[in-house]
C-alpha positions as CSV (number, residue, x, y, z in Angstrom):
1,M,12.8,-8.6,13.5
2,H,10.0,-7.9,11.0
3,R,11.4,-7.0,7.5
4,L,9.0,-5.2,5.2
5,A,9.1,-4.8,1.4
6,I,7.1,-1.9,0.1
7,F,5.6,-2.3,-3.4
8,A,4.9,1.1,-5.0
9,S,4.3,2.3,-8.5
10,G,4.2,6.1,-8.3
11,S,5.3,9.0,-6.1
12,G,5.8,6.9,-3.0
13,S,4.7,9.4,-0.3
14,N,3.2,6.5,1.7
15,A,6.4,4.5,1.3
16,E,8.5,7.4,2.5
17,R,6.2,7.9,5.5
18,I,6.4,4.2,6.4
19,I,10.2,4.1,6.0
20,R,10.7,7.2,8.2
21,Y,8.2,5.9,10.8
22,F,10.3,2.6,11.2
23,Q,13.8,4.1,10.7
24,D,14.9,3.5,14.3
25,H,12.3,0.9,15.3
26,P,13.7,-1.9,17.4
27,D,11.5,-4.6,15.8
28,I,10.5,-3.4,12.3
29,H,12.8,-2.5,9.4
30,V,12.2,-1.6,5.7
31,P,15.1,-3.1,3.7
32,L,13.5,-3.1,0.2
33,I,11.3,-1.2,-2.2
34,V,9.8,-3.0,-5.2
35,S,8.5,-1.1,-8.2
36,N,7.1,-1.8,-11.6
37,H,8.0,1.6,-13.0
38,A,11.7,2.6,-13.6
39,E,10.8,6.3,-13.6
40,A,8.6,6.2,-10.4
41,Y,9.5,8.9,-7.9
42,V,9.4,6.3,-5.1
43,L,12.8,5.2,-6.4
44,Q,14.2,8.7,-5.8
45,R,12.8,8.6,-2.3
46,A,14.4,5.2,-1.8
47,E,17.8,6.5,-2.8
48,N,17.4,9.6,-0.6
49,L,16.6,7.3,2.4
50,K,19.3,4.8,1.4
51,V,16.8,1.9,1.0
52,P,17.6,-0.7,-1.7
53,Y,15.1,-1.1,-4.5
54,V,14.4,-3.4,-7.4
55,V,12.4,-2.7,-10.6
56,F,10.5,-5.6,-12.3
57,D,9.0,-5.5,-15.8
58,R,5.7,-7.3,-16.2
59,E,7.2,-10.6,-17.4
60,A,9.7,-10.8,-14.5
61,F,7.0,-9.8,-12.0
62,S,4.6,-12.4,-13.1
63,D,7.3,-15.0,-12.4
64,A,6.5,-15.5,-8.7
65,G,9.7,-17.6,-8.3
66,S,12.1,-14.8,-9.3
67,L,10.2,-12.3,-7.2
68,L,10.2,-14.6,-4.3
69,R,14.0,-15.1,-4.6
70,V,14.5,-11.4,-4.3
71,L,12.3,-11.2,-1.3
72,Q,14.1,-14.1,0.4
73,E,17.5,-12.5,-0.4
74,H,16.3,-9.5,1.7
75,G,14.7,-11.6,4.4
76,I,11.3,-10.1,3.8
77,T,8.6,-11.3,6.3
78,W,5.8,-8.9,5.3
79,I,4.8,-7.1,2.1
80,V,3.1,-3.7,2.1
81,L,1.4,-2.5,-1.1
82,A,1.4,1.3,-1.1
83,G,0.1,2.6,-4.4
84,F,1.1,-0.5,-6.3
85,L,-1.0,-0.9,-9.5
86,W,-0.3,-4.5,-10.6
87,K,-2.0,-7.6,-9.3
88,V,0.4,-9.7,-7.2
89,P,0.9,-13.3,-8.5
90,D,-1.5,-15.7,-6.7
91,E,1.5,-17.9,-5.7
92,L,3.1,-15.0,-3.8
93,V,-0.2,-14.1,-2.2
94,K,-0.5,-17.6,-0.9
95,I,3.1,-17.6,0.4
96,Y,2.5,-14.3,2.2
97,D,-1.0,-15.2,3.4
98,R,-2.0,-12.6,6.1
99,R,1.4,-11.1,5.8
100,M,0.6,-8.9,2.7
101,I,-1.5,-5.8,3.1
102,N,-2.7,-3.0,0.9
103,I,-4.2,0.5,1.3
104,H,-7.1,1.7,-0.8
105,P,-8.2,5.3,-1.1
106,A,-11.9,4.6,-0.5
107,L,-14.2,2.8,1.9
108,L,-14.2,-0.8,0.5
109,P,-16.2,-2.7,-0.7
110,S,-17.3,0.5,-2.6
111,Y,-15.1,1.9,-5.3
112,G,-12.6,-1.0,-5.5
113,G,-11.6,-3.5,-8.0
114,K,-9.4,-3.6,-11.2
115,G,-8.7,-0.1,-12.5
116,M,-10.0,1.7,-9.4
117,Y,-7.0,3.6,-8.1
118,G,-6.0,7.2,-7.4
119,E,-7.9,9.9,-9.1
120,R,-10.3,7.4,-10.7
121,V,-11.6,6.5,-7.2
122,H,-12.0,10.1,-6.2
123,R,-13.9,11.0,-9.4
124,A,-16.2,8.0,-8.9
125,V,-16.9,9.0,-5.3
126,L,-17.7,12.6,-6.3
127,A,-19.8,11.5,-9.3
128,A,-21.9,9.3,-7.0
129,G,-22.6,12.2,-4.7
130,E,-21.2,10.4,-1.6
131,K,-21.2,12.3,1.7
132,E,-18.0,10.6,2.9
133,S,-15.0,8.7,1.7
134,G,-11.9,7.4,3.4
135,I,-9.3,4.7,3.4
136,T,-9.3,1.0,3.8
137,I,-6.3,-1.1,4.9
138,H,-6.9,-4.7,4.1
139,Y,-5.2,-8.1,3.6
140,V,-4.4,-9.0,0.0
141,N,-6.0,-12.0,-1.5
142,E,-6.2,-13.3,-5.1
143,R,-8.8,-10.7,-6.1
144,Y,-8.4,-6.9,-6.4
145,D,-9.5,-5.1,-3.2
146,E,-11.4,-8.1,-1.8
147,G,-9.2,-9.2,1.1
148,E,-10.3,-9.0,4.7
149,C,-10.6,-5.4,6.0
150,I,-8.2,-4.5,8.8
151,F,-9.0,-0.8,9.3
152,Q,-11.0,2.0,7.8
153,A,-10.9,5.8,8.5
154,R,-13.4,8.3,7.2
155,C,-13.5,11.9,6.0
156,P,-16.3,14.1,4.7
157,V,-16.8,14.7,1.0
158,L,-17.6,18.4,0.8
159,P,-19.9,20.0,-1.8
160,E,-17.0,22.0,-3.3
161,D,-14.6,19.1,-3.5
162,T,-12.6,18.3,-6.6
163,P,-10.7,15.0,-7.1
164,E,-7.6,16.9,-6.0
165,S,-9.0,18.3,-2.8
166,L,-10.6,15.0,-1.8
167,A,-7.2,13.3,-2.6
168,D,-5.5,15.7,-0.2
169,R,-7.7,14.6,2.7
170,I,-7.4,10.9,1.8
171,H,-3.6,11.3,1.7
172,A,-3.6,12.8,5.2
173,L,-5.6,9.8,6.5
174,E,-3.2,7.4,4.8
175,H,-0.1,9.1,6.2
176,K,-1.6,9.3,9.7
177,H,-2.9,5.7,10.0
178,F,-1.0,3.4,7.7
179,P,2.3,3.2,9.6
180,V,0.5,2.9,13.0
181,V,-1.7,0.0,11.7
182,I,1.3,-1.8,10.2
183,E,3.1,-1.5,13.5
184,G,0.2,-2.8,15.5
185,L,-0.3,-5.8,13.1
186,L,3.3,-6.8,13.1
187,L,3.7,-6.5,16.9
188,G,0.4,-8.4,17.5
189,E,-1.1,-5.3,19.2
190,W,-3.7,-4.3,16.6
191,S,-7.3,-4.5,17.4
192,E,-10.1,-2.8,15.5
193,G,-11.1,0.5,17.0
C-alpha cells in the first residue's frame, strides 16, 4: 500500500481532488496532510474528509528529524507537494528521493524558482506575452522547481486573459492530470505521453 502525505499551504483544492480520487483505491491511500499555515483552508478540507493533519511552524519544519518522525508515524511512502510554499529540507528530499513530487502552474523551466507561485506566475506569463502556459509535474530536488520533469500539459493564453482567468484554466489542468499522474507513478504504469 502506497501512503501519501500531501503538503499544502493554501486552499487545498488539489489536495481535496487527490484525496477524493484515492478514497476507495486498493493500493493508494492519503493518511496525512501537512501544512505550514494554521489558517489554511486545506485544513478544513482535511477535517471534512476525515484526513489527519499536522501544522509545522518554520523552526519545526526546518528540523528534518521531527518532520521525518511524523511521516514515519503515518507510514508515509510518498510526498506530494500541492501548493506548498516552503522549501523542503534537503535531508528529507534525499530520504524521499524520486518519491516526492510537486506541481507547478507553468511550463518549467520557465516561470519557476523561489517566489514564483500562484498569481505571481500567471502575471509573469501574461506580462511576457506568452501564447501558452500550463502545468508541470516534477520530482523535487534541492532547488526550487528544478527537479526532473514527469509531465506537462498545456493551455492557450488568450489575448483577453487576466491572472484570474488564466489561473482557472491552469487549475482545471491540475485537477484533471495530477491524480492520474500520481497513480501511474506509484503503480509503475506511468510513461510520458
